[in-house]
py3Dmol code that shows the C-alpha trace and the ligand (Angstrom):
import py3Dmol

protein = """\
ATOM      1  CA  MET A   1       0.000   0.000   0.000  1.00  0.00           C
ATOM      2  CA  ASN A   2       1.214   3.490  -0.888  1.00  0.00           C
ATOM      3  CA  LEU A   3      -0.212   6.489   0.846  1.00  0.00           C
ATOM      4  CA  ILE A   4      -1.153   9.412  -1.417  1.00  0.00           C
ATOM      5  CA  ASP A   5       0.115  12.282   0.681  1.00  0.00           C
ATOM      6  CA  GLY A   6      -2.286  15.137  -0.023  1.00  0.00           C
ATOM      7  CA  ASN A   7      -0.519  17.390   2.472  1.00  0.00           C
ATOM      8  CA  LEU A   8       2.834  17.014   0.729  1.00  0.00           C
ATOM      9  CA  ILE A   9       1.399  17.427  -2.778  1.00  0.00           C
ATOM     10  CA  SER A  10      -0.661  20.415  -1.636  1.00  0.00           C
ATOM     11  CA  LYS A  11       2.427  22.057  -0.173  1.00  0.00           C
ATOM     12  CA  SER A  12       4.250  21.919  -3.465  1.00  0.00           C
ATOM     13  CA  ILE A  13       1.181  23.137  -5.413  1.00  0.00           C
ATOM     14  CA  PHE A  14       0.764  25.990  -2.925  1.00  0.00           C
ATOM     15  CA  SER A  15       4.337  27.125  -3.428  1.00  0.00           C
ATOM     16  CA  GLU A  16       3.857  27.039  -7.244  1.00  0.00           C
ATOM     17  CA  LEU A  17       0.693  29.110  -6.852  1.00  0.00           C
ATOM     18  CA  LYS A  18       2.457  31.587  -4.568  1.00  0.00           C
ATOM     19  CA  ASP A  19       5.149  32.109  -7.215  1.00  0.00           C
ATOM     20  CA  LYS A  20       2.484  32.728  -9.845  1.00  0.00           C
ATOM     21  CA  VAL A  21       0.704  35.313  -7.709  1.00  0.00           C
ATOM     22  CA  SER A  22       4.034  37.078  -6.996  1.00  0.00           C
ATOM     23  CA  LYS A  23       4.720  37.310 -10.749  1.00  0.00           C
ATOM     24  CA  LEU A  24       1.219  38.655 -11.384  1.00  0.00           C
ATOM     25  CA  MET A  25       1.737  41.288  -8.684  1.00  0.00           C
ATOM     26  CA  LEU A  26       4.888  42.454 -10.479  1.00  0.00           C
ATOM     27  CA  ASP A  27       2.625  43.036 -13.503  1.00  0.00           C
ATOM     28  CA  ASN A  28       0.229  44.958 -11.239  1.00  0.00           C
ATOM     29  CA  LYS A  29      -2.410  42.251 -11.578  1.00  0.00           C
ATOM     30  CA  LYS A  30      -4.364  41.989  -8.357  1.00  0.00           C
ATOM     31  CA  ILE A  31      -6.893  39.243  -7.678  1.00  0.00           C
ATOM     32  CA  THR A  32      -9.938  39.590  -5.449  1.00  0.00           C
ATOM     33  CA  LEU A  33     -12.320  36.845  -4.365  1.00  0.00           C
ATOM     34  CA  VAL A  34     -15.559  37.711  -2.585  1.00  0.00           C
ATOM     35  CA  ASP A  35     -16.786  34.952  -0.289  1.00  0.00           C
ATOM     36  CA  ILE A  36     -20.512  35.197   0.487  1.00  0.00           C
ATOM     37  CA  LEU A  37     -21.873  33.715   3.693  1.00  0.00           C
ATOM     38  CA  VAL A  38     -25.619  33.916   4.246  1.00  0.00           C
ATOM     39  CA  GLY A  39     -26.372  33.458   7.955  1.00  0.00           C
ATOM     40  CA  ASN A  40     -24.134  32.473  10.835  1.00  0.00           C
ATOM     41  CA  ASP A  41     -23.210  28.836  10.370  1.00  0.00           C
ATOM     42  CA  ASP A  42     -20.312  28.146  12.754  1.00  0.00           C
ATOM     43  CA  ALA A  43     -18.781  25.367  10.632  1.00  0.00           C
ATOM     44  CA  SER A  44     -18.764  27.662   7.576  1.00  0.00           C
ATOM     45  CA  LYS A  45     -17.096  30.401   9.634  1.00  0.00           C
ATOM     46  CA  ILE A  46     -14.240  28.072  10.600  1.00  0.00           C
ATOM     47  CA  TYR A  47     -13.892  26.949   6.997  1.00  0.00           C
ATOM     48  CA  ILE A  48     -13.864  30.596   5.799  1.00  0.00           C
ATOM     49  CA  ALA A  49     -11.210  31.585   8.365  1.00  0.00           C
ATOM     50  CA  ASN A  50      -8.971  28.713   7.175  1.00  0.00           C
ATOM     51  CA  LYS A  51      -9.489  29.699   3.558  1.00  0.00           C
ATOM     52  CA  LYS A  52      -8.747  33.364   4.275  1.00  0.00           C
ATOM     53  CA  LYS A  53      -5.480  32.390   5.953  1.00  0.00           C
ATOM     54  CA  LYS A  54      -4.358  30.531   2.811  1.00  0.00           C
ATOM     55  CA  PHE A  55      -5.466  33.377   0.530  1.00  0.00           C
ATOM     56  CA  ASP A  56      -3.614  35.953   2.670  1.00  0.00           C
ATOM     57  CA  GLU A  57      -0.509  33.797   2.529  1.00  0.00           C
ATOM     58  CA  VAL A  58      -0.653  33.356  -1.245  1.00  0.00           C
ATOM     59  CA  GLY A  59      -1.366  37.072  -1.828  1.00  0.00           C
ATOM     60  CA  ILE A  60      -4.963  37.033  -3.113  1.00  0.00           C
ATOM     61  CA  ASN A  61      -7.415  39.538  -1.667  1.00  0.00           C
ATOM     62  CA  PHE A  62     -10.123  37.601   0.222  1.00  0.00           C
ATOM     63  CA  VAL A  63     -13.203  39.703   0.979  1.00  0.00           C
ATOM     64  CA  GLU A  64     -15.837  38.329   3.324  1.00  0.00           C
ATOM     65  CA  CYS A  65     -19.397  39.306   2.510  1.00  0.00           C
ATOM     66  CA  ASP A  66     -21.691  38.383   5.403  1.00  0.00           C
ATOM     67  CA  LEU A  67     -25.404  38.600   4.682  1.00  0.00           C
ATOM     68  CA  PRO A  68     -28.318  38.073   7.105  1.00  0.00           C
ATOM     69  CA  ASP A  69     -29.973  34.626   7.044  1.00  0.00           C
ATOM     70  CA  ASP A  70     -33.382  36.181   6.311  1.00  0.00           C
ATOM     71  CA  ILE A  71     -32.179  37.909   3.141  1.00  0.00           C
ATOM     72  CA  SER A  72     -34.655  37.392   0.301  1.00  0.00           C
ATOM     73  CA  GLU A  73     -33.657  35.481  -2.816  1.00  0.00           C
ATOM     74  CA  SER A  74     -34.130  38.637  -4.925  1.00  0.00           C
ATOM     75  CA  ASP A  75     -31.884  40.721  -2.635  1.00  0.00           C
ATOM     76  CA  LEU A  76     -29.206  38.042  -2.738  1.00  0.00           C
ATOM     77  CA  ILE A  77     -29.412  38.027  -6.534  1.00  0.00           C
ATOM     78  CA  LYS A  78     -29.074  41.836  -6.554  1.00  0.00           C
ATOM     79  CA  ARG A  79     -25.906  41.537  -4.453  1.00  0.00           C
ATOM     80  CA  ILE A  80     -24.489  38.931  -6.842  1.00  0.00           C
ATOM     81  CA  ASP A  81     -25.357  41.150  -9.826  1.00  0.00           C
ATOM     82  CA  GLN A  82     -23.428  44.017  -8.218  1.00  0.00           C
ATOM     83  CA  LEU A  83     -20.398  41.768  -7.742  1.00  0.00           C
ATOM     84  CA  ASN A  84     -20.744  40.427 -11.295  1.00  0.00           C
ATOM     85  CA  SER A  85     -20.503  43.936 -12.711  1.00  0.00           C
ATOM     86  CA  ASP A  86     -17.741  45.107 -10.348  1.00  0.00           C
ATOM     87  CA  ASP A  87     -14.496  44.952 -12.354  1.00  0.00           C
ATOM     88  CA  SER A  88     -12.417  44.911  -9.164  1.00  0.00           C
ATOM     89  CA  VAL A  89     -13.961  41.521  -8.240  1.00  0.00           C
ATOM     90  CA  ASN A  90     -12.468  38.576 -10.120  1.00  0.00           C
ATOM     91  CA  ALA A  91     -14.111  35.681  -8.337  1.00  0.00           C
ATOM     92  CA  ILE A  92     -17.278  34.977  -6.348  1.00  0.00           C
ATOM     93  CA  PHE A  93     -17.748  32.066  -3.960  1.00  0.00           C
ATOM     94  CA  ILE A  94     -20.989  31.227  -2.146  1.00  0.00           C
ATOM     95  CA  GLU A  95     -20.883  29.153   1.013  1.00  0.00           C
ATOM     96  CA  LEU A  96     -23.355  26.256   0.880  1.00  0.00           C
ATOM     97  CA  PRO A  97     -25.838  25.222   2.055  1.00  0.00           C
ATOM     98  CA  LEU A  98     -27.976  28.353   1.768  1.00  0.00           C
ATOM     99  CA  PRO A  99     -31.003  28.864   4.033  1.00  0.00           C
ATOM    100  CA  LYS A 100     -34.020  26.761   3.018  1.00  0.00           C
ATOM    101  CA  HIS A 101     -36.064  29.697   1.646  1.00  0.00           C
ATOM    102  CA  ILE A 102     -33.445  30.299  -1.066  1.00  0.00           C
ATOM    103  CA  ASN A 103     -33.235  28.132  -4.178  1.00  0.00           C
ATOM    104  CA  GLU A 104     -29.559  27.168  -4.329  1.00  0.00           C
ATOM    105  CA  LYS A 105     -29.540  26.294  -8.029  1.00  0.00           C
ATOM    106  CA  ASN A 106     -31.049  29.695  -8.958  1.00  0.00           C
ATOM    107  CA  ILE A 107     -28.397  31.500  -6.985  1.00  0.00           C
ATOM    108  CA  ILE A 108     -25.392  29.551  -8.200  1.00  0.00           C
ATOM    109  CA  ASP A 109     -26.395  30.149 -11.803  1.00  0.00           C
ATOM    110  CA  LYS A 110     -26.519  33.898 -11.223  1.00  0.00           C
ATOM    111  CA  ILE A 111     -22.732  34.095 -10.814  1.00  0.00           C
ATOM    112  CA  LYS A 112     -21.047  35.085 -14.079  1.00  0.00           C
ATOM    113  CA  PRO A 113     -19.366  31.911 -15.432  1.00  0.00           C
ATOM    114  CA  GLU A 114     -15.980  33.670 -15.617  1.00  0.00           C
ATOM    115  CA  LYS A 115     -16.249  34.541 -11.887  1.00  0.00           C
ATOM    116  CA  ASP A 116     -17.702  31.159 -10.846  1.00  0.00           C
ATOM    117  CA  VAL A 117     -14.369  29.793  -9.580  1.00  0.00           C
ATOM    118  CA  ASP A 118     -16.095  26.952  -7.732  1.00  0.00           C
ATOM    119  CA  GLY A 119     -17.407  25.708 -11.090  1.00  0.00           C
ATOM    120  CA  PHE A 120     -20.844  24.826  -9.692  1.00  0.00           C
ATOM    121  CA  GLY A 121     -22.868  26.850 -12.218  1.00  0.00           C
ATOM    122  CA  ALA A 122     -24.660  25.209 -15.147  1.00  0.00           C
ATOM    123  CA  ASN A 123     -22.404  26.993 -17.625  1.00  0.00           C
ATOM    124  CA  ASN A 124     -19.148  25.607 -16.191  1.00  0.00           C
ATOM    125  CA  LEU A 125     -20.612  22.139 -15.554  1.00  0.00           C
ATOM    126  CA  GLY A 126     -21.969  22.067 -19.131  1.00  0.00           C
ATOM    127  CA  ALA A 127     -18.571  23.076 -20.469  1.00  0.00           C
ATOM    128  CA  LEU A 128     -16.974  20.255 -18.446  1.00  0.00           C
ATOM    129  CA  LEU A 129     -19.427  17.817 -20.018  1.00  0.00           C
ATOM    130  CA  GLN A 130     -18.511  19.099 -23.465  1.00  0.00           C
ATOM    131  CA  GLY A 131     -14.775  18.880 -22.717  1.00  0.00           C
ATOM    132  CA  LYS A 132     -14.317  22.665 -23.007  1.00  0.00           C
ATOM    133  CA  LYS A 133     -12.053  24.830 -20.860  1.00  0.00           C
ATOM    134  CA  CYS A 134     -13.917  25.724 -17.677  1.00  0.00           C
ATOM    135  CA  PHE A 135     -13.697  25.970 -13.917  1.00  0.00           C
ATOM    136  CA  ILE A 136     -13.943  22.385 -12.659  1.00  0.00           C
ATOM    137  CA  PRO A 137     -15.539  21.953  -9.198  1.00  0.00           C
ATOM    138  CA  CYS A 138     -12.578  22.284  -6.843  1.00  0.00           C
ATOM    139  CA  THR A 139     -12.747  18.936  -5.003  1.00  0.00           C
ATOM    140  CA  ALA A 140     -13.116  16.954  -8.245  1.00  0.00           C
ATOM    141  CA  HIS A 141     -10.255  18.974  -9.755  1.00  0.00           C
ATOM    142  CA  GLY A 142      -8.162  18.283  -6.651  1.00  0.00           C
ATOM    143  CA  ILE A 143      -8.719  14.526  -6.974  1.00  0.00           C
ATOM    144  CA  TRP A 144      -7.619  14.629 -10.610  1.00  0.00           C
ATOM    145  CA  GLU A 145      -4.515  16.665  -9.707  1.00  0.00           C
ATOM    146  CA  LEU A 146      -3.621  14.257  -6.855  1.00  0.00           C
ATOM    147  CA  MET A 147      -3.841  11.294  -9.215  1.00  0.00           C
ATOM    148  CA  LYS A 148      -1.804  13.026 -11.938  1.00  0.00           C
ATOM    149  CA  ARG A 149       0.919  14.021  -9.507  1.00  0.00           C
ATOM    150  CA  THR A 150       1.061  10.459  -8.152  1.00  0.00           C
ATOM    151  CA  ASP A 151       1.393   9.094 -11.711  1.00  0.00           C
ATOM    152  CA  ILE A 152      -1.652   6.902 -11.317  1.00  0.00           C
ATOM    153  CA  GLU A 153      -2.557   5.373 -14.643  1.00  0.00           C
ATOM    154  CA  ILE A 154      -6.160   6.172 -15.524  1.00  0.00           C
ATOM    155  CA  ALA A 155      -6.575   5.371 -19.231  1.00  0.00           C
ATOM    156  CA  GLY A 156      -8.247   2.013 -19.840  1.00  0.00           C
ATOM    157  CA  LYS A 157      -8.901   1.417 -16.135  1.00  0.00           C
ATOM    158  CA  HIS A 158     -12.298   0.716 -14.648  1.00  0.00           C
ATOM    159  CA  CYS A 159     -13.120   3.617 -12.369  1.00  0.00           C
ATOM    160  CA  VAL A 160     -16.091   3.286 -10.021  1.00  0.00           C
ATOM    161  CA  VAL A 161     -17.347   6.516  -8.454  1.00  0.00           C
ATOM    162  CA  VAL A 162     -19.629   6.037  -5.459  1.00  0.00           C
ATOM    163  CA  GLY A 163     -21.783   9.180  -5.174  1.00  0.00           C
ATOM    164  CA  ARG A 164     -23.468  11.318  -7.822  1.00  0.00           C
ATOM    165  CA  SER A 165     -23.535  14.845  -6.400  1.00  0.00           C
ATOM    166  CA  ASN A 166     -23.102  17.789  -8.781  1.00  0.00           C
ATOM    167  CA  ILE A 167     -20.075  19.007  -6.839  1.00  0.00           C
ATOM    168  CA  VAL A 168     -18.077  15.776  -6.440  1.00  0.00           C
ATOM    169  CA  GLY A 169     -19.437  12.528  -7.905  1.00  0.00           C
ATOM    170  CA  LYS A 170     -20.587  13.669 -11.347  1.00  0.00           C
ATOM    171  CA  PRO A 171     -17.676  16.027 -12.127  1.00  0.00           C
ATOM    172  CA  VAL A 172     -15.026  13.540 -10.984  1.00  0.00           C
ATOM    173  CA  ALA A 173     -16.695  10.844 -13.117  1.00  0.00           C
ATOM    174  CA  LEU A 174     -16.523  13.189 -16.131  1.00  0.00           C
ATOM    175  CA  LEU A 175     -12.841  13.852 -15.453  1.00  0.00           C
ATOM    176  CA  MET A 176     -12.077  10.134 -15.301  1.00  0.00           C
ATOM    177  CA  LEU A 177     -13.981   9.647 -18.579  1.00  0.00           C
ATOM    178  CA  ARG A 178     -11.970  12.503 -20.106  1.00  0.00           C
ATOM    179  CA  GLU A 179      -8.830  10.551 -19.081  1.00  0.00           C
ATOM    180  CA  ASP A 180     -10.122   7.480 -20.968  1.00  0.00           C
ATOM    181  CA  ALA A 181     -11.180   5.426 -17.964  1.00  0.00           C
ATOM    182  CA  THR A 182     -14.260   3.240 -18.234  1.00  0.00           C
ATOM    183  CA  VAL A 183     -16.526   4.810 -15.655  1.00  0.00           C
ATOM    184  CA  THR A 184     -19.360   3.436 -13.525  1.00  0.00           C
ATOM    185  CA  ILE A 185     -21.285   5.713 -11.163  1.00  0.00           C
ATOM    186  CA  CYS A 186     -22.996   4.167  -8.119  1.00  0.00           C
ATOM    187  CA  HIS A 187     -25.430   5.803  -5.695  1.00  0.00           C
ATOM    188  CA  SER A 188     -27.798   4.927  -2.895  1.00  0.00           C
ATOM    189  CA  LYS A 189     -30.203   3.064  -5.232  1.00  0.00           C
ATOM    190  CA  THR A 190     -27.510   0.991  -6.978  1.00  0.00           C
ATOM    191  CA  LYS A 191     -28.078  -2.760  -6.739  1.00  0.00           C
ATOM    192  CA  ASN A 192     -25.131  -5.114  -6.127  1.00  0.00           C
ATOM    193  CA  ILE A 193     -22.944  -2.185  -5.237  1.00  0.00           C
ATOM    194  CA  LYS A 194     -20.309  -4.380  -3.561  1.00  0.00           C
ATOM    195  CA  ASP A 195     -19.930  -6.514  -6.688  1.00  0.00           C
ATOM    196  CA  ILE A 196     -19.541  -3.397  -8.822  1.00  0.00           C
ATOM    197  CA  CYS A 197     -17.017  -1.772  -6.503  1.00  0.00           C
ATOM    198  CA  LYS A 198     -15.052  -5.048  -6.407  1.00  0.00           C
ATOM    199  CA  THR A 199     -14.405  -4.685 -10.151  1.00  0.00           C
ATOM    200  CA  ALA A 200     -12.899  -1.205  -9.765  1.00  0.00           C
ATOM    201  CA  ASP A 201      -9.249  -0.559 -10.556  1.00  0.00           C
ATOM    202  CA  ILE A 202      -9.870   2.938  -9.211  1.00  0.00           C
ATOM    203  CA  LEU A 203     -12.526   3.426  -6.529  1.00  0.00           C
ATOM    204  CA  ILE A 204     -13.526   7.014  -5.745  1.00  0.00           C
ATOM    205  CA  VAL A 205     -15.787   7.259  -2.710  1.00  0.00           C
ATOM    206  CA  ALA A 206     -17.987  10.322  -2.056  1.00  0.00           C
ATOM    207  CA  THR A 207     -20.989   8.955  -0.169  1.00  0.00           C
ATOM    208  CA  GLY A 208     -21.041  11.463   2.667  1.00  0.00           C
ATOM    209  CA  LYS A 209     -21.408   8.480   5.046  1.00  0.00           C
ATOM    210  CA  ALA A 210     -18.580   7.779   7.491  1.00  0.00           C
ATOM    211  CA  LYS A 211     -16.682   4.506   6.861  1.00  0.00           C
ATOM    212  CA  SER A 212     -19.382   3.355   4.402  1.00  0.00           C
ATOM    213  CA  ILE A 213     -16.885   1.381   2.302  1.00  0.00           C
ATOM    214  CA  ASP A 214     -14.868  -1.426   3.883  1.00  0.00           C
ATOM    215  CA  ASP A 215     -12.550  -4.135   2.526  1.00  0.00           C
ATOM    216  CA  THR A 216     -15.477  -6.207   1.216  1.00  0.00           C
ATOM    217  CA  TYR A 217     -15.967  -3.531  -1.507  1.00  0.00           C
ATOM    218  CA  VAL A 218     -12.349  -3.370  -2.640  1.00  0.00           C
ATOM    219  CA  LYS A 219     -10.435  -5.402  -5.217  1.00  0.00           C
ATOM    220  CA  GLU A 220      -6.916  -6.416  -4.178  1.00  0.00           C
ATOM    221  CA  GLY A 221      -4.493  -3.777  -5.486  1.00  0.00           C
ATOM    222  CA  ALA A 222      -7.111  -1.127  -6.310  1.00  0.00           C
ATOM    223  CA  VAL A 223      -6.486   2.614  -6.027  1.00  0.00           C
ATOM    224  CA  VAL A 224      -8.867   4.082  -3.448  1.00  0.00           C
ATOM    225  CA  ILE A 225      -9.648   7.793  -3.239  1.00  0.00           C
ATOM    226  CA  ASP A 226     -11.620   8.835  -0.165  1.00  0.00           C
ATOM    227  CA  VAL A 227     -13.408  12.180  -0.510  1.00  0.00           C
ATOM    228  CA  GLY A 228     -15.289  12.117   2.789  1.00  0.00           C
ATOM    229  CA  ILE A 229     -14.587  14.171   5.887  1.00  0.00           C
ATOM    230  CA  HIS A 230     -16.321  13.350   9.177  1.00  0.00           C
ATOM    231  CA  ARG A 231     -15.562  14.282  12.725  1.00  0.00           C
ATOM    232  CA  GLU A 232     -16.087  11.496  15.288  1.00  0.00           C
ATOM    233  CA  VAL A 233     -15.311  10.930  18.952  1.00  0.00           C
ATOM    234  CA  VAL A 234     -13.619   7.617  19.766  1.00  0.00           C
ATOM    235  CA  ASP A 235     -13.054   6.850  23.464  1.00  0.00           C
ATOM    236  CA  GLY A 236     -13.477  10.538  24.224  1.00  0.00           C
ATOM    237  CA  VAL A 237     -10.875  11.551  21.615  1.00  0.00           C
ATOM    238  CA  LYS A 238     -11.894  13.718  18.632  1.00  0.00           C
ATOM    239  CA  LYS A 239     -10.917  12.116  15.325  1.00  0.00           C
ATOM    240  CA  VAL A 240     -11.454  12.752  11.636  1.00  0.00           C
ATOM    241  CA  CYS A 241     -12.413   9.901   9.315  1.00  0.00           C
ATOM    242  CA  GLY A 242     -13.513   9.475   5.728  1.00  0.00           C
ATOM    243  CA  ASP A 243     -16.229   7.724   3.739  1.00  0.00           C
ATOM    244  CA  VAL A 244     -13.856   4.714   3.579  1.00  0.00           C
ATOM    245  CA  ASP A 245     -12.971   2.518   6.540  1.00  0.00           C
ATOM    246  CA  PHE A 246      -9.243   3.171   6.153  1.00  0.00           C
ATOM    247  CA  ASP A 247      -8.040   0.602   8.711  1.00  0.00           C
ATOM    248  CA  LYS A 248      -9.885  -2.237   6.981  1.00  0.00           C
ATOM    249  CA  VAL A 249      -9.201  -1.146   3.397  1.00  0.00           C
ATOM    250  CA  ALA A 250      -5.644   0.233   3.271  1.00  0.00           C
ATOM    251  CA  ASP A 251      -3.736  -3.079   3.188  1.00  0.00           C
ATOM    252  CA  HIS A 252      -5.726  -4.249   0.158  1.00  0.00           C
ATOM    253  CA  THR A 253      -4.914  -1.212  -2.001  1.00  0.00           C
ATOM    254  CA  SER A 254      -2.008  -0.193  -4.221  1.00  0.00           C
ATOM    255  CA  TYR A 255      -2.644   3.486  -3.413  1.00  0.00           C
ATOM    256  CA  ILE A 256      -4.985   5.143  -0.945  1.00  0.00           C
ATOM    257  CA  THR A 257      -5.695   8.683   0.250  1.00  0.00           C
ATOM    258  CA  PRO A 258      -5.787   9.084   4.040  1.00  0.00           C
ATOM    259  CA  VAL A 259      -8.326  11.232   5.896  1.00  0.00           C
ATOM    260  CA  PRO A 260      -7.207  13.730   7.025  1.00  0.00           C
ATOM    261  CA  GLY A 261      -4.347  14.613   4.677  1.00  0.00           C
ATOM    262  CA  GLY A 262      -5.625  13.221   1.377  1.00  0.00           C
ATOM    263  CA  VAL A 263      -8.169  14.957  -0.854  1.00  0.00           C
ATOM    264  CA  GLY A 264      -9.080  17.616   1.750  1.00  0.00           C
ATOM    265  CA  PRO A 265      -6.041  19.921   1.440  1.00  0.00           C
ATOM    266  CA  MET A 266      -6.308  19.927  -2.371  1.00  0.00           C
ATOM    267  CA  THR A 267      -9.660  21.726  -2.539  1.00  0.00           C
ATOM    268  CA  VAL A 268      -8.509  25.160  -1.374  1.00  0.00           C
ATOM    269  CA  ASN A 269      -5.462  24.945  -3.641  1.00  0.00           C
ATOM    270  CA  MET A 270      -7.705  24.375  -6.645  1.00  0.00           C
ATOM    271  CA  LEU A 271      -9.804  27.365  -5.607  1.00  0.00           C
ATOM    272  CA  ILE A 272      -6.653  29.518  -5.506  1.00  0.00           C
ATOM    273  CA  LYS A 273      -5.567  28.101  -8.881  1.00  0.00           C
ATOM    274  CA  HIS A 274      -8.938  29.050 -10.400  1.00  0.00           C
ATOM    275  CA  CYS A 275      -8.729  32.571  -8.945  1.00  0.00           C
ATOM    276  CA  ILE A 276      -5.328  32.973 -10.625  1.00  0.00           C
ATOM    277  CA  GLU A 277      -6.838  31.770 -13.906  1.00  0.00           C
ATOM    278  CA  THR A 278      -9.333  34.661 -13.813  1.00  0.00           C
ATOM    279  CA  VAL A 279      -6.430  36.982 -14.683  1.00  0.00           C
ATOM    280  CA  SER A 280      -3.892  34.672 -16.308  1.00  0.00           C
ATOM    281  CA  ASN A 281      -4.076  31.809 -18.762  1.00  0.00           C
ATOM    282  CA  GLU A 282      -0.651  30.365 -17.924  1.00  0.00           C
TER     283      GLU A 282
END
"""
ligand_1 = """\
48
LIG
P -23.824 14.343 -1.102
O -24.303 15.504 -1.893
O -24.490 14.004 0.170
O -23.873 13.067 -2.055
C -23.638 11.781 -1.570
C -23.828 10.800 -2.685
O -23.531 9.498 -2.197
C -25.256 10.738 -3.227
O -25.205 10.642 -4.627
C -25.843 9.463 -2.594
O -26.764 8.778 -3.432
C -24.602 8.605 -2.467
N -24.684 7.678 -1.353
C -24.993 7.934 -0.058
N -24.918 6.828 0.683
C -24.584 5.828 -0.157
C -24.363 4.438 0.016
N -24.460 3.862 1.207
N -24.013 3.721 -1.048
C -23.895 4.301 -2.262
N -24.075 5.619 -2.496
C -24.417 6.364 -1.445
O -22.285 14.483 -0.758
P -21.108 15.306 -1.521
O -21.336 16.756 -1.344
O -20.889 14.742 -2.858
O -19.881 14.919 -0.584
C -19.447 13.583 -0.463
C -18.384 13.490 0.608
O -17.297 14.296 0.265
C -18.835 13.963 1.984
O -18.274 13.115 2.958
C -18.277 15.359 2.093
O -17.992 15.722 3.434
C -17.007 15.210 1.319
N -16.508 16.442 0.686
C -15.207 16.712 0.861
C -14.662 17.832 0.287
C -13.199 18.091 0.453
O -12.744 19.206 0.299
N -12.409 17.057 0.710
C -15.441 18.699 -0.454
C -16.781 18.371 -0.670
C -17.305 17.230 -0.086
P -28.176 9.409 -3.881
O -27.848 10.402 -4.947
O -28.930 8.250 -4.389
O -28.741 10.049 -2.654
"""
view = py3Dmol.view(width=600, height=400)
view.addModel(protein, "pdb")
view.setStyle({"model": 0}, {"cartoon": {"style": "trace"}})
view.addModel(ligand_1, "xyz")
view.setStyle({"model": 1}, {"stick": {}})
view.zoomTo()
view.show()
């Protein structure tokens, strides 16, 4: 078993990104991302603070835009329209989930595609489907980057993706297809899911359910990518685990991502990369 060290790979990507931002600054190119939080979700606030720290370090302006949780959908759209037409704003990010009275899909699609650095809008997702240049949802992009930088062979392999969300499962499946894998997508209604997973050369797990995949799902020597992040308390000690039961699965794999320290650290790096791409095509 080889561990795919997301922390190490992320470190080297981060330093590449930092160099790029420094060069852009010499050309007087500044980048600004506006991060919209509707409401007061504590978990989102921690996530935003961590993101801001990385953005400050890399040299990209990170502007927090806090809006009240009772904001109407039309007022939120007005705010997004203002940011869309503000030339000093390169990128817009909306923290999800939004309060229940707001239709998430409506809102996401209101962000100009060229500022939709999270790649969740219909325009970017459609472009991904068509194989055009676009912003790829950051976690899916991070998985692809991890695999590329680990020299994992994808072409011709059977890749099973467990999970079909618009932000992880579907885009990562499209990326694997783009790399010439044969792709199967499983979800909560899939029959014989164990049998299907057992045929995977590459198993990408994004179920959102802690330790939902154990060794009985994994072919000997498979590559296993665990997208999940869950906090649990074991014997009074706080721990983080993934959607894969690492302890049972790891010894059966050729490569596996740990949680924490696998896919997780890649996501913010991809967001920074996309922000840079709003001003530079290099
Ligand atoms: P999601 O929207 O809840 O989607 C979960 C998907 O898994 C759904 O398609 C669901 O099927 C399927 N599923 C659930 N239980 C299943 C089971 N027992 N067997 C087979 N399929 C099952 O989750 P998500 O947003 O894609 O996120 C997935 C995981 O990635 C979560 O653990 C999340 O915390 C993590 N995540 C990590 C990062 C990061 O930066 N590392 C970023 C985003 C998400 P149905 O469609 O049939 O309901």
